[in-house]
C-alpha positions in Angstrom: -12.9 18.7 35.6 -10.3 16.1 34.7 -7.6 15.3 37.1 -4.0 15.8 36.0 -2.6 12.3 36.1 1.1 12.7 35.3 4.4 12.2 37.0 5.8 15.4 35.6 4.8 19.1 36.0 1.4 19.9 34.6 2.6 23.3 33.6 5.6 21.9 31.7 3.3 20.3 29.2 0.8 23.2 28.7 1.0 25.7 25.9 0.3 29.4 26.4 -3.3 29.9 25.3 -2.5 33.5 24.2 0.0 32.3 21.6 -2.7 30.3 19.8 -5.9 32.2 20.6 -6.3 33.7 17.2 -5.9 30.3 15.5 -8.3 28.7 17.9 -11.0 31.4 17.3 -10.6 31.2 13.5 -10.5 27.4 13.5 -7.4 27.8 11.4 -6.7 24.5 9.6 -3.0 25.4 9.4 -2.8 24.7 13.2 -4.6 21.3 13.0 -2.4 18.9 15.0 0.0 21.6 16.1 -1.9 21.8 19.4 -5.0 20.2 21.1 -7.6 21.9 23.2 -8.6 20.5 26.6 -12.0 21.8 27.6 -12.2 22.0 31.4 -16.0 22.2 31.6 -16.5 19.0 29.6 -13.4 16.9 30.1 -13.0 16.6 26.3 -10.0 17.4 24.1 -10.5 18.7 20.6 -8.7 19.7 17.4 -8.5 23.5 16.9 -10.8 23.0 13.9 -13.6 21.4 15.9 -17.0 22.6 14.6 -18.7 22.8 18.0 -19.2 26.1 19.8 -15.8 27.6 20.7 -15.2 27.4 24.5 -14.1 30.4 26.4 -10.4 31.0 26.8 -10.6 30.6 30.6 -12.1 27.2 30.2 -9.4 25.6 28.0 -5.9 24.3 28.4 -3.7 23.7 25.3 -1.5 20.7 24.9 1.4 19.9 22.6 0.0 16.6 21.5 -3.1 14.5 21.8 -1.2 12.1 24.0 -0.5 15.0 26.5 -4.2 15.9 26.6 -5.1 12.2 27.1 -2.5 11.9 29.9 -4.0 14.9 31.6 -7.3 13.0 31.8 -9.3 14.5 28.9 -11.1 12.2 26.5 -11.2 12.6 22.7 -14.0 14.5 21.1 -16.5 12.5 19.0 -17.3 15.5 16.7 -13.9 16.6 15.5 -12.3 13.2 16.0 -8.7 13.9 17.0 -7.7 10.6 15.4 -8.3 12.3 12.0 -5.9 15.1 12.7 -2.7 15.3 10.6 -0.9 14.6 13.9 2.1 16.1 15.5 4.7 17.3 13.0 7.6 15.1 14.0 10.3 17.7 13.2 8.5 20.8 14.5 10.6 22.0 17.4 11.7 18.5 18.3 15.1 17.0 18.7 16.3 14.4 16.3 15.9 11.7 19.0 12.3 12.6 19.6 11.5 12.8 15.8 13.0 9.4 15.1 11.3 7.9 18.1 7.9 9.3 17.0 8.5 7.8 13.6 9.2 4.4 15.1 6.2 4.7 17.4 4.0 5.5 14.4 5.2 2.4 12.8 4.1 0.3 15.8 7.5 -0.2 17.4 6.1 -0.2 21.0 3.3 -2.6 20.1 5.5 -5.5 20.9 8.7 -4.0 22.3 9.6 -1.9 25.3 10.6 1.7 25.9 14.1 0.4 26.7 14.2 -1.2 23.3 13.2 2.1 21.7 15.9 3.9 23.6 18.5 1.4 22.6 17.5 1.8 19.0 18.2 5.5 19.4 21.4 5.1 21.4 20.2 6.8 24.6 18.9 5.7 28.0 15.2 5.1 28.7 15.1 7.8 31.3 16.6 10.4 28.9 14.1 9.4 26.2 11.2 9.8 28.7 12.5 13.3 29.6 12.8 14.3 25.9 9.2 13.1 25.2 7.9 15.0 28.2 9.7 18.2 27.1 8.7 18.1 23.5 5.3 16.3 23.6 4.1 16.6 27.2 3.6 12.8 27.3 5.7 9.6 27.8 6.6 7.2 24.9 4.0 4.7 26.3 1.3 7.4 26.4 2.1 8.4 22.9 1.9 4.8 21.7 -1.4 4.2 23.5 -2.9 7.3 22.0 -1.7 6.2 18.5 -3.3 2.7 18.9 -6.6 4.2 20.2 -6.8 6.8 17.5 -6.0 4.4 14.7 -8.6 1.9 16.0 -11.2 4.6 16.3 -10.5 5.7 12.7 -10.9 2.2 11.4 -14.2 1.8 13.4 -15.6 5.0 11.8 -14.3 4.7 8.3 -14.3 1.0 7.4 -16.4 -2.1 7.7 -13.5 -4.2 9.1 -14.4 -6.7 11.8 -13.7 -5.3 15.3 -11.4 -8.2 15.9 -9.4 -7.3 12.8 -9.3 -3.7 14.0 -8.0 -4.7 17.4 -4.9 -6.3 16.0 -4.5 -3.9 13.1 -4.2 -1.0 15.6 -1.6 -2.9 17.7 -3.6 -4.0 20.7 -2.4 -7.2 22.2 -5.8 -8.7 23.0 -9.5 -8.1 22.3 -10.1 -7.8 26.1 -7.5 -4.9 26.3 -9.0 -3.4 23.2 -12.5 -3.3 24.7 -11.3 -2.1 28.1 -9.4 0.9 26.6 -12.4 2.0 24.6 -14.8 1.6 27.5 -12.5 3.6 29.8 -11.9 6.4 27.2 -15.3 6.8 25.6 -17.6 5.2 28.1 -18.8 2.7 25.5 -17.5 -0.3 23.7 -16.1 -0.4 20.1 -19.4 -2.1 19.0 -21.5 0.7 20.5 -19.2 3.4 19.0 -19.6 1.9 15.5 -23.4 1.5 15.8 -24.8 1.4 12.3 -22.3 3.9 10.9 -19.6 1.4 9.5 -18.6 2.4 6.0 -18.5 -0.2 3.3 -15.5 -1.4 1.4 -15.1 -0.2 -2.1 -16.6 -2.3 -4.9 -13.0 -3.5 -5.6 -12.6 -4.8 -2.1 -10.1 -2.1 -0.9 -10.0 -0.7 2.5 -10.7 3.1 2.3 -9.5 5.8 4.7 -9.2 9.5 4.7 -5.9 11.1 5.7 -5.7 14.8 6.6 -2.9 17.3 6.0 -2.3 20.9 7.0 -2.6 23.6 4.3 -1.0 25.0 2.3 -0.1 21.9 0.3 1.1 22.2 -3.3 -0.3 18.9 -4.4 0.4 19.7 -8.1 4.1 20.1 -7.4 4.2 16.9 -5.3 2.4 14.8 -7.9 4.5 16.4 -10.7 7.7 15.4 -8.8 6.5 11.8 -8.4 5.1 11.6 -12.0 8.4 12.7 -13.5 10.2 9.9 -11.5 7.5 7.3 -11.7 8.5 3.7 -12.4 6.4 2.4 -15.3 4.4 -0.7 -14.2 5.0 0.0 -10.5 3.7 3.5 -10.1 0.9 5.5 -11.7 0.5 9.2 -11.2 -2.5 11.3 -12.3 -3.4 15.0 -12.0 -4.9 14.3 -8.5 -3.8 10.8 -7.6 -0.9 8.5 -6.9 -1.0 4.7 -7.1 1.6 1.9 -6.8 2.2 -1.7 -6.0 4.2 -2.9 -3.1 5.4 -6.0 -1.2 5.2 -6.2 2.5 6.0 -9.2 4.6 6.4 -11.2 1.3 2.9 -10.4 0.2 2.0 -8.1 -2.8 -0.6 -5.3 -2.6 -1.4 -2.0 -4.1 -2.6 1.4 -2.9 -4.1 4.5 -4.4 -4.3 8.0 -2.9 -6.7 10.6 -4.3 -6.6 14.2 -3.3 -10.1 15.5 -2.5 -10.9 18.8 -4.2 -12.5 20.7 -1.4 -10.9 19.2 1.7 -7.4 19.1 3.2 -7.4 15.4 2.9 -6.7 12.4 0.6 -8.8 9.3 0.1 -6.7 6.2 0.3 -7.7 2.8 -1.0 -5.5 -0.1 0.1 -5.6 -3.6 -1.4 -3.7 -5.9 1.0 -4.8 -9.1 2.7 -3.0 -8.8 6.1 -4.8 -6.1 8.1 -2.2 -6.4 10.9 0.1 -4.3 8.7 -2.5 -1.6 7.9 -1.0 0.9 10.3 2.4 0.5 8.7 1.0 1.0 5.2 -0.8 4.2 6.3 2.4 5.5 8.0 4.3 5.0 4.8 1.7 6.8 2.8 1.9 9.7 5.1 5.7 9.8 4.7 5.6 9.3 0.9 3.3 12.3 0.5 4.8 14.3 3.4 1.4 14.7 5.0 2.7 15.5 8.5 4.7 18.6 7.5 3.8 22.0 8.8 4.4 23.9 5.6 2.9 27.2 6.9 5.6 27.2 9.6 8.3 26.2 7.1 7.2 28.9 4.6 7.2 31.5 7.4 10.8 30.5 8.3 12.0 31.0 4.8 10.6 34.5 4.5 13.6 35.6 6.5 15.8 34.8 3.6 15.7 37.2 0.6 16.1 34.5 -2.1 13.8 31.9 -0.5 11.2 34.6 0.4 10.6 35.1 -3.4 10.4 31.4 -4.0 7.9 30.9 -1.1 5.7 33.7 -2.4 5.6 32.1 -5.8 5.4 28.5 -4.6 3.6 28.3 -1.2 3.0 24.9 0.5 6.2 23.1 -0.5 6.6 19.5 0.5 9.3 17.0 0.1 8.0 13.8 -1.5 9.2 10.6 0.3 9.2 7.1 -1.0 7.6 3.7 -0.3 10.9 1.9 0.1 14.5 3.2 0.8 16.1 0.5 -1.4 13.9 1.4 -4.3 14.8 5.1 -4.2 18.5 4.2 -3.7 18.4 2.3 -7.0 16.8 5.3 -8.7 19.4 7.6 -7.3 22.3 5.3 -8.4 20.9 4.9 -11.9 20.3 8.7 -12.1 24.0 9.5 -11.8 25.2 11.4 -14.9 22.0 10.7 -16.8 18.6 12.5 -17.1 15.7 11.7 -14.8 13.8 10.2 -17.7 16.9 8.1 -18.7 17.0 6.7 -15.1 13.3 5.9 -15.4 13.9 3.9 -18.5 16.7 1.9 -16.9 14.8 1.1 -13.8 11.8 0.1 -15.9 14.0 -2.5 -17.6 15.1 -3.9 -14.3 11.4 -4.2 -13.2 10.4 -5.9 -16.4 13.2 -8.5 -16.1 13.2 -9.1 -12.4 10.0 -7.7 -10.9 7.1 -9.9 -10.0 4.0 -9.7 -12.3 1.0 -8.2 -10.5 -2.6 -8.4 -11.6 -4.7 -5.8 -9.9 -7.7 -3.6 -10.7 -5.4 -0.9 -12.2 -4.0 -2.1 -15.5 -1.1 0.4 -15.3 0.2 -1.5 -12.2 1.7 -4.6 -13.7 4.8 -5.3 -11.5 6.2 -5.1 -8.0 9.6 -3.7 -7.5 12.3 -6.5 -7.1 13.7 -6.7 -3.5 17.2 -6.8 -2.3 17.2 -10.7 -2.2 16.6 -10.6 -6.0 18.9 -7.8 -7.1 21.8 -8.8 -4.9 22.6 -11.6 -7.5 20.5 -10.6 -10.5 21.7 -10.5 -14.0 21.6 -6.8 -15.0 23.6 -7.0 -18.1 22.1 -6.1 -21.4 19.9 -3.4 -19.9 22.0 -0.4 -20.8 23.4 -0.1 -17.3 27.1 0.5 -17.2 29.1 -2.1 -15.2 30.1 0.1 -12.3 26.5 1.0 -11.7 25.6 -2.7 -11.6 28.3 -3.3 -9.1 27.0 -0.5 -6.9 23.4 -1.7 -7.0 24.4 -5.2 -6.1 26.7 -4.0 -3.3 23.9 -2.0 -1.7 21.4 -4.9 -2.1 23.9 -7.3 -0.4 24.6 -4.9 2.5 20.9 -4.6 3.2 20.4 -8.4 2.9 23.3 -8.9 5.4 21.7 -6.4 7.7 24.7 -4.2 7.5 22.8 -1.2 6.1 19.4 0.2 6.6 17.7 2.8 4.4 14.8 3.9 6.5 13.7 6.4 9.1 15.3 4.6 12.0 18.7 5.8 10.8 20.4 9.0 11.8 21.5 10.8 8.7 25.1 11.3 9.4 25.6 7.7 10.3 23.7 6.6 7.2 25.7 8.8 4.9 28.9 7.6 6.4 27.9 4.0 5.8 26.5 4.2 2.3 29.3 6.4 1.0 31.7 3.5 1.7 30.1 1.7 -1.2 32.1 2.3 -4.3 30.1 4.4 -6.7 28.1 6.4 -4.1 29.0 9.9 -3.3 27.7 12.7 -1.1 25.0 13.8 -3.6 23.5 10.4 -3.9 23.5 9.8 -0.1 22.0 13.2 0.7 19.3 12.7 -2.0 18.4 9.3 -0.5 18.3 10.8 3.0 15.8 13.5 1.8 13.4 11.0 0.5 13.9 7.7 2.3 15.0 8.9 5.8 12.5 11.9 5.5 15.3 14.1 6.9 14.1 17.7 6.4 17.7 18.9 6.7 19.3 16.6 4.1 20.8 18.7 1.4 22.5 17.5 -1.9 24.7 20.6 -1.9 26.9 19.4 -4.8 23.8 19.4 -7.1 24.6 21.7 -10.1 21.1 23.1 -10.4 21.0 24.0 -6.7 24.4 25.7 -7.0 23.0 27.8 -10.0 19.6 28.5 -8.4 21.3 29.8 -5.2 23.3 32.3 -7.3 21.2 33.8 -10.0 23.4 34.6 -13.0 26.3 32.6 -11.6 27.2 29.4 -9.8 28.3 28.6 -6.3 30.8 25.9 -5.4 29.5 23.1 -3.2 31.4 24.6 -0.2 29.9 28.0 -0.9 26.4 26.5 -1.1 26.8 24.7 2.3 27.8 28.1 3.8 24.8 29.8 2.1 22.4 27.2 3.3 23.5 27.4 7.0 20.6 29.7 7.8 18.1 27.4 6.1 18.6 24.7 8.7 16.7 22.6 9.8 14.7 22.8 6.6 17.3 22.5 3.9 15.5 19.6 2.1 12.5 22.0 1.6 14.9 24.7 0.5 16.3 22.3 -2.1 12.8 21.6 -3.5 12.1 25.3 -3.7 15.3 26.1 -5.5 14.8 23.3 -8.0 11.3 24.7 -8.8 12.6 28.3 -8.9 15.3 27.3 -11.3 12.8 25.5 -13.5 10.6 28.5 -13.5 13.4 30.9 -14.5 14.4 28.6 -17.3 10.8 28.4 -18.7 10.4 32.2 -18.4 13.6 32.8 -20.3 12.5 30.4 -23.0 9.2 32.3 -23.4 11.1 35.5 -23.7 13.2 34.1 -26.5 16.3 33.7 -24.4 18.4 30.5 -24.3 
């Protein structure tokens, strides 16, 4: 039996087994990553979907996170591979501070910085941050970061043919010696022994391929339709079951493709990028772009309490909020989309890309450009593209602020602070700021309440004022962004139904 090795109460980090017994017995994939099972008789921790014989209730302890199970002395299961879990839903029952901290840890923040630096980033003390992590995750920030490194490295060992030295640094380990020591301590064998002869091969195109899991239900058709309708020609390509795009990271161009697998709650990702040290960051962005961490079953259940949203959830289960690759890119889209159609905005942004984007030659002929960065658009000539002068000024003002490090459009930002800052830019109002926060900050509570369609969808047969919609949406917190997606879809469905009935 593993010893509890923790500086805080063991009971504080344990979940009540009775609350999750039905899900554990059913191996319910909706709970994958919501809790982890520590088996006292073996000293192993598993996902609730583990295919091995289900242990007796009296022989298990349930933990809020994989890091908590690891901190209690359990080692990860080699059958269900906890590293392949969708992971902890960063907003599920967590405070904003913990959610943002988790996002930063997932991006590798603690690979080369301290917990004190992380706390400073969030504007709180290191001790307070530690208490919050223990309360919400049952583990310290360092333990969470260590588990992330270990899990990502194990995933790369199992699913790619990358050299072990590459994997070491791609996962965030500081040295090969440390990398080997952690694996020996955790699994009782070296990374080389774990891989054996099972290393997968790179694709014929030279891409690194990985599988990323998500919890059902997941309305992939809706997510891909949302992205397809807003896709930037030459930069993005969206199919019935796939999403692909180019990107620039650390000054180097690359591309990625995500394919939804038909019979699994997973996507197959192919990444073409030469610097493996940024691989964890690329994977993290893909998870955010496709909202793979969301616990949609929990969100759907929350909305059933509301009469209007209950109907929407019944019709459209598994709603997710599509994110983005880059906050600046989605900000440009939002600015160009002011008072024009979505397709009109796509035309304008395509013209910018054709004039100022960098040509890209990859295996996918539809991906011909990378999106121009802030250093280019801050001073770029945008005249003659059909963009009105005040929009050009707004675009260049945002680009300049980011270049001068006076504005960030990423998940490290607190939404209220971000909205306050970006709304000081002439030409950006509350709708634009809230929309950017939905997609670039991945804030599940961001809500573009002045949106005309939302105001109509929330009052069938009428229209609410922005103030009335804010009041109506109070009970939808902290999931207002998901409510917005549902209402947009519900309105679209109503309109299509009316057209079929011969109504206007």
